[in-house]
N, C-alpha and C positions, 0 to 999 in steps of 0.2 A: 286733428287730435284723435287719438285712438279711443274707440268706445269699448275696447275689450278690457275687462278688469283682471289684473294680474295678482295672483295670491303668492306673495313672497315668503310665506311661512316655510321653515324647514321641518325636519323630523324632530319630534320631541325626544327627550332623554329616555323616556319609557319605551318609545317605539324602537329606538336604537338598541336598547338592552334586550328587547324581545327578539329583534332580528339576530343579534349576536348569540343569544341563547339558542335560537333555532339552528343557526349555523353550527354551533358547538355540538348540538345533539346529532345533527346529520353527520358531522365528522366522526363523532363517537360511534355511530352505527356503521360508517363506511370503513374505518381503519381495520377492524377485525377481518372484514371481508377481503380487504387488500392484502393483509398479512397472510390470510389463508390461501389466497391465490398465489402469492409469491412462494409460499412453502410448497404448494402443489407443484409449481414449476420447478422448484429445486429438487423435490422428490422425483419428478419425472426425469430430470437430468441425471440424477444419481442412478435411477433404474437403468437408463440407457448406458451409462458408463459401466455398470456391473455386467450388463449384457455383453457389451463389447469386450470386456475383460475375459469373460468366459468363452466367447467366440475366438479370442486370441489363443486361449488354451487349446481349442480344437484345431486351430491352424498349426500350433506347435506340435500337436499330436500327429497331424498329417505329415509334417516334415521330419519328425524324430521317432515316430511309431510309439510314442508314450507322451503322457502329460509331463510338464516340467517338474523338477524335484522341488520339494519344500525348501531344501538347502542344497545348492550346488557348490562344487569345489572351484575356488579361484585358481588361476594359473600361476600365481606367485607363491602360493602356499599350499599346504596339505589340508588345511581346514575346510570343512564343508559348512559354510555359513551363508553364502550369497543367495538371497531369497528368490523365490519363484517370480516375484514381480520384476526382478532384473532380467531373468531369462526370457520373459515375455516381451521385453522392449522392442525387438524387431517386428513384432506382430501387433504393436500398438502405435505405429507410426513414429517410433523413436530409434530408427535404425542407425542414424548418424551418431547418436549418443552411445548406443550399444557398441558400434564398431570402434569408436574412440576408446572406450574402456577396454575392449578386447585387445586392441592394438598395443596398449600400454601394459597389458597384463592385468588380469582381474584380481583385485586385492580382496582381503577378508571383508565381507560386507558388514560384519558386526561392528567393526571399528572405523569404517569409512577410510580405509588406508589411502594415504596420499591425496585426499580430497577427490578421489576419482568419481564419486557418486554425487558430487555437488550439483545443486540445481533444484528447481521446483517443477513437478510434473502434474499438471492439472487433471490429467485423466485418472490420477490416483486419489484425488481429493473430492470429498462430498461437499457440494456448495452450502449445505446446512451446517457445516462445522467450520466456523471462523478460525478456530485455533490451529487447524491443520495447515493453514496458509502461511504460518510462521515457521521457518526452518528451525531445526534443532541445532543450535549453535554449539551445544556441549558435545555433540558427536560429529562436528563438522557441519558446514552449511548444506546439509543434505535434505532432500524433500521428505516430509512426513507422508503417511498414507492413511486413508480411511477404509481401505479394502483389505480384507484378510482371508486366508485360505482355511478351509475346514480340516481339522485333525480328528473329526469324528467324536465319539463318545467315551474315549479312553481318558482316565485320570492319569495322564502320562507325566514323565519327567518334563521339566520346562527348561532344561539346560542343553548343553551340546550333545548330550547322550539321548535326547528325546527321540523315540520312535513310536509308531502306532501301526497296527495291522488293520485298523477298522475305518480310518478316515480317508477322504479323497487325497489328502497329502499325508504321506507316510513318515514324515520326519527324515531321519537319517543320522548316522553317527557322525558327529562333527569334529570332535577333538581328536587330533592325531599327532604323533611325533614326526620328526623329519624322516624317519625310516618306516613309518607305519602308514599303510593305505587304508582308507575307510570308504566303503562302497557307497555310492550315491544311489538312493532308491527312488523309483518312480512307479506310477500307476499306468495301466493301459485301459483302453475303453472296454476291453473284454473282462477286466477285473471288476467292473461295476455291475455285479450280478443282480443287485436289487433294482436296477433300472436307472437309466440316466435322468429320467424325469422325476425320480423319487429321491435322488441323492444330491445333497447340497455340496457345492464346490466353493463358493465365495459368499461372504456377507460383509457387514460393516463393523467398524469400530470407531469410537470417538477418540481422537488423538489427544494424549495428555498435553496440557497447556504448559506445565512446568516440570522440572526434574523433581522426582520424589513427591508428586501430588497425591493427596488422599481422596481425590474425587472418585466416586463410584465409576463414572464414565471417564476413562483415561488413565486412572491410577491403578496400581497393583499392590494389594496388601500382602504383608509377610506374616504368615501364621507363626504362632509360638513354637519354640523348639520342641519337637516330638509331637506336635499337635496333628491329629489325624485329619486328612483332607476329606471332609464330608460336606456336600453342598449345603445342607441345612445350617451347619456351623458358619459357613461363609456368609450366607444370606442374613443370619442373625447379627452379623457385625456391622450392618448398615446402621448409622446413627439414628436413634429413635426420634430426635427432634428435627434434624436436617437430613432428609433422605438422599441428598446428593453426595454425601460424604460417608466414609467408613471410619470406624474407630480402630485405633491401634497403629502399628508401624506401617509406613509406606516404603515400597522398594525404591532403590535409587535410580530408577529409570521409569519410562512410561510407555503406554501402548502407542503403537504407530509412530514411534519417534524416528525411525529410519527405515525407509522402504526397502533397503538392500539387506537388512538383517533378517535372516530366515528363521530365527527362533520363534516358537509358538507364542511366547509372551509379547512379541513385538508385531508380527505379521500373521498371526494365526488365531483361531478360536476353536472352542469345543462345544458340541451340541449337548450340553448337560444342564446348566442352569438357564432360566428363561432369558431372552434378550433383555438388555439393559440391567443385568445383574452385575455384581462386583467381579473383580478378577483377583486371584489369590495364588500364592505359592508358599510352600513351607520352607524351613531353613535348609533342608537337605543335609549335606555333610559339613555342617558348621561354617558355611560361607556367609553367615550373618545377614546383613540387610540386603545383599544382592538376592538372596532367597532362591538359590539354585536347589531345586527339589521338585517334588510332585506338586501339581497345581491344576487350576481350572481357569481358563480365560473365556470370557463371554463376548458374544456379539453385542454391539450397542450402536445407537445412532441418536441424532437430534430430531428425527422424524417422530411425530406424535404416536405413541402406542406400540412401537415395534421397530423392525429393521427390514431392509430389503435383502433378499437372498437369491443368488444365482444358482440354478441347478446345473448339473453336468451337461444337460442337453441345450443349455443356453437360455432357457426360459427364466424369468425373474418373478419371484413371489414376494409378497409382503408378509412377514412372519410376526404375528402379534406377540407381545410380551406376556400374554395370558395363554400361550400355547401349552398343551399338555406336556409336562416334563417328567412325569412318572414319579419315581421314588427319590425325593430329595434327601432321604436319610441313608442312601446307599453308601456303604463304607468300603473304602479301597481294600481293607483287610478282611472284608466279609466273604461269605461263601459265594461261589460262582465266578470269582475273579481269577484270571490266570496270571501267574507270576513266573512264567517259564523263562523270561528274559528280563533282567533288571532294567535294561535300556528301554524295553517296551512298557515298563511301569505296570500299572494295574488295569487289566482289561477284562471286560465282561465277555463271556462266551455266548454265542447265539444272539437272540434278540436283545435289543437294548433295554435296560431297566429305566431309561429316562424318557419314556413315553414317545409321542410323535416326534418331538424335537430330536431325541436321541436316535430314533429310527431314520430320520432324514440325514443324519450324519454318517451312518454306517454304509459301507459299500457292498457288503455281502452278509448282512445279518439275517437275511430271510424275511425282511419286512418290505413287502411289495405293495401293500395296501395301506396308505397313510390317511385314509378317511377317518 
């Protein structure tokens, strides 16, 4: 017979509740740290992808003696629409896709002709933007993009006629008749006189989740007919109750909807309003909700507090949404703007009025010290 006394009592209900409460508290403390670690990893991956994208620009320059055009001409048409992101494909380990499109004749990137651009390209997608992984079925099953090229600080046209003399990407006249040739414009390394470490080439955008969305990140507002494009006016249209949406009419397309579309509204941004600001276009020449006219497109991301930005030299910086943006009341019809060419829109001469962010966008504004 055993002389050891065995206590067969279990945990009491109070003890179990205390243990469960302690576990719950520990999980509550741990989850934010896990989420922060995951976002830090996603942001690091995004940083690396931006760096690789800009390094591919440099390889393109080595091969062609210039950076790629914002919009290049397809071989099937006279239109200059096909975006810089397509022309960089051979330098981002997508040579097979590029050669296949070239062999069949490059279609108009704006409308995804003959489904030539179908597919999803993960090197163009930020892991912090879940919406970008869904292809835009209304323009064909073509990959979205979270990476966009800098058009500088010009409040330029946002249609086929958009050009800028101040940004890393110069735009280019896109619309042409069957008998009319439109020159494809590019930049060279020597044209970046403000310094390659001072000039931004690429940043991020949050891709629109749905057609015609009024989300600040991803959507594009259409300003009223005749409404002057002033940054302050656009910022004031953010809904006062829900800061993630804007008031008013939304354009019938969204940011980042098609990586092959070279228009600034889809694959570009301007260094005017702070990162994570709204995007806007005015009605232009009566084209209604499409909003072909002057506008401002902002860099944006789902990273907390700002966006990643790749400089021309390949370095990547994190740009805070509190960066100095100078004069948000600058009027495109005000003094100091050049209107020498309608296609170039409204450009400021000399140093940017839009603070440090504007100075980062200009290639030759004379701003070499961004401290």
